C-alpha positions in Angstrom: 101.4 99.6 90.2 102.1 101.2 93.5 106.2 100.8 93.2 108.7 101.7 96.4 111.6 102.7 94.6 114.9 103.4 97.2 116.6 106.6 96.7 119.4 104.2 96.8 118.7 101.7 93.5 121.1 103.3 90.8 119.1 100.4 88.3 115.5 100.4 87.7 114.7 97.8 89.7 111.5 98.2 89.4 111.0 97.1 86.0 112.8 94.2 86.3 110.4 92.4 87.2 107.3 92.9 85.4 107.9 94.0 81.7 105.9 96.5 80.9 105.8 96.4 77.0 103.6 93.0 78.3 101.2 95.3 80.3 99.0 96.5 78.5 96.6 97.2 81.0 99.1 99.0 82.9 97.4 102.3 84.0 99.5 104.2 86.5 103.2 104.5 87.6 103.3 105.2 91.0 107.0 105.4 92.4 107.2 106.4 96.4 110.5 107.2 97.5 111.8 106.6 100.8 115.7 105.3 101.9 117.3 108.7 101.6 120.5 108.2 103.9 122.7 105.5 104.8 124.3 102.3 102.5 121.4 102.6 100.0 121.0 106.2 99.2 122.4 108.0 95.9 123.0 112.1 95.1 119.6 113.6 94.7 120.7 114.2 90.8 120.8 110.9 90.6 117.9 110.4 91.9 116.5 112.7 90.2 118.3 110.8 86.9 116.5 107.4 87.6 113.1 108.8 88.8 113.0 110.2 84.9 114.5 106.8 83.5 111.5 104.7 85.1 109.0 107.3 83.9 110.8 107.6 80.7 110.9 103.4 80.3 107.4 103.4 81.1 106.3 106.0 78.6 107.8 104.2 76.0 105.8 101.0 77.4 103.0 102.9 76.1 101.9 103.7 80.0 99.1 106.4 79.4 98.4 108.0 82.9 101.8 108.5 85.6 101.7 110.1 89.0 104.7 110.6 90.8 104.2 110.4 94.7 107.0 112.0 97.1 108.3 110.8 100.3 106.9 111.3 103.2 108.9 112.9 106.1 111.0 110.8 108.7 110.0 110.6 112.4 113.6 111.0 113.6 113.0 110.2 117.5 111.2 107.1 116.2 113.7 105.8 114.1 116.6 106.7 116.1 114.2 104.4 119.0 113.9 102.0 116.6 117.6 101.4 115.3 118.9 101.5 119.4 120.7 104.7 118.4 121.1 108.3 120.1 120.4 110.3 117.2 118.7 109.0 113.9 120.5 108.5 110.8 118.0 109.8 108.3 116.4 113.1 108.6 113.6 115.4 107.5 116.1 117.9 106.2 117.6 114.7 104.2 114.1 113.7 102.6 113.0 117.0 102.0 115.8 117.4 99.1 114.5 114.4 97.4 111.0 115.6 97.6 112.0 119.0 95.9 114.0 117.0 92.7 110.8 114.7 92.2 108.5 117.8 92.4 110.9 119.4 90.0 110.8 116.3 87.9 107.1 116.5 87.4 107.4 119.9 86.7 109.9 119.5 84.1 107.9 116.3 82.4 104.2 118.0 82.9 103.4 115.2 85.4 101.2 115.7 88.3 102.5 115.1 91.6 100.6 114.0 95.2 103.0 115.8 97.9 102.7 113.1 100.5 105.6 115.2 102.7 103.2 118.3 102.9 100.3 116.3 103.8 101.8 114.3 106.5 103.8 117.3 107.4 100.6 119.5 108.0 98.8 116.8 110.2 98.3 117.3 113.9 100.9 115.3 116.3 99.3 113.3 117.2 98.4 111.8 113.9 101.3 113.0 112.1 102.9 110.4 115.4 100.6 107.3 114.3 101.3 107.9 110.6 104.2 105.2 111.2 105.3 103.0 113.8 108.9 102.7 113.4 109.2 106.8 112.3 110.0 106.0 108.7 106.9 103.2 107.4 104.1 104.2 107.1 101.9 102.0 109.7 98.1 100.8 108.8 96.7 104.5 109.4 99.4 106.0 106.9 98.8 103.6 104.4 95.2 104.6 104.8 95.9 108.1 104.7 98.2 107.7 101.3 94.8 105.8 99.9 92.4 108.5 100.9 94.7 111.0 99.2 95.1 108.8 96.4 91.8 108.3 95.4 90.6 111.7 96.2 93.7 112.7 93.7 92.5 110.3 91.1 89.0 111.4 91.6 89.4 115.2 91.0 92.3 115.5 88.4 91.1 115.1 84.8 94.1 113.5 83.4 93.0 110.6 85.4 89.2 110.7 84.0 90.0 107.2 82.7 91.0 105.2 84.9 88.7 106.3 88.4 87.4 103.3 90.4 83.5 104.5 89.4 84.6 104.7 85.6 86.8 101.3 85.3 84.8 98.4 83.7 84.8 95.2 85.5 86.0 91.6 83.8 83.5 89.6 85.9 80.5 91.5 87.7 80.2 91.0 91.3 78.9 88.4 92.8 75.7 90.4 94.7 75.2 91.9 90.8 74.4 88.6 89.0 70.6 87.3 88.7 70.8 84.0 90.6 67.8 83.1 88.1 69.0 84.2 85.0 72.2 85.0 84.8 73.0 85.2 81.4 70.7 88.8 81.5 72.5 90.1 84.4 76.2 89.4 81.9 74.2 90.9 78.8 72.7 93.9 80.5 76.4 94.7 82.0 77.8 93.6 78.8 75.5 96.5 76.8 76.5 99.3 79.3 79.8 98.6 78.8 80.6 97.3 82.7 81.9 94.2 81.6 84.8 93.6 79.1 84.6 90.0 77.5 87.8 88.0 77.3 89.3 87.8 74.1 92.0 85.1 72.4 95.3 86.1 73.4 
């Protein structure tokens, strides 16, 4: 469940849309912090407290796997241009404070953290510029990078062994897995291997 969490959120808005207690299949919480300045922003301490409350709510609802993701850096020149300003109203130096808060919380709560800030900052200049079209939000290539980093994290971190793509069961097989001459045989074989989850009555 990827969440876009504004640093200015003073309440747990992401959880008001989906009651976690009813999401028995929810396995992973991914808070991605973004707006760290302007009217949407809150102090770093409040941001950290809000994030801790989100983690607590998820854990209380039985979410077994939680991963924190840091916010990315800002391309201040690109963002100022988009906003029609001479100087950007958001800065990487400010974002870095929220990154530190997210990483500190991960350490305190013994949670893994995916440091997108560090990954983007380490990119060559050309790739870093392509990360975001407006200097703030990930472009198509930026989103692809987050996906690759996330997939690598899930594949390599033992805490997420149970939710790797290769280990997740299917509710239904892919169309090209079904023997059109004997569909039942396909379902029976996949069920025996634990690759298909039978539907249960609610």
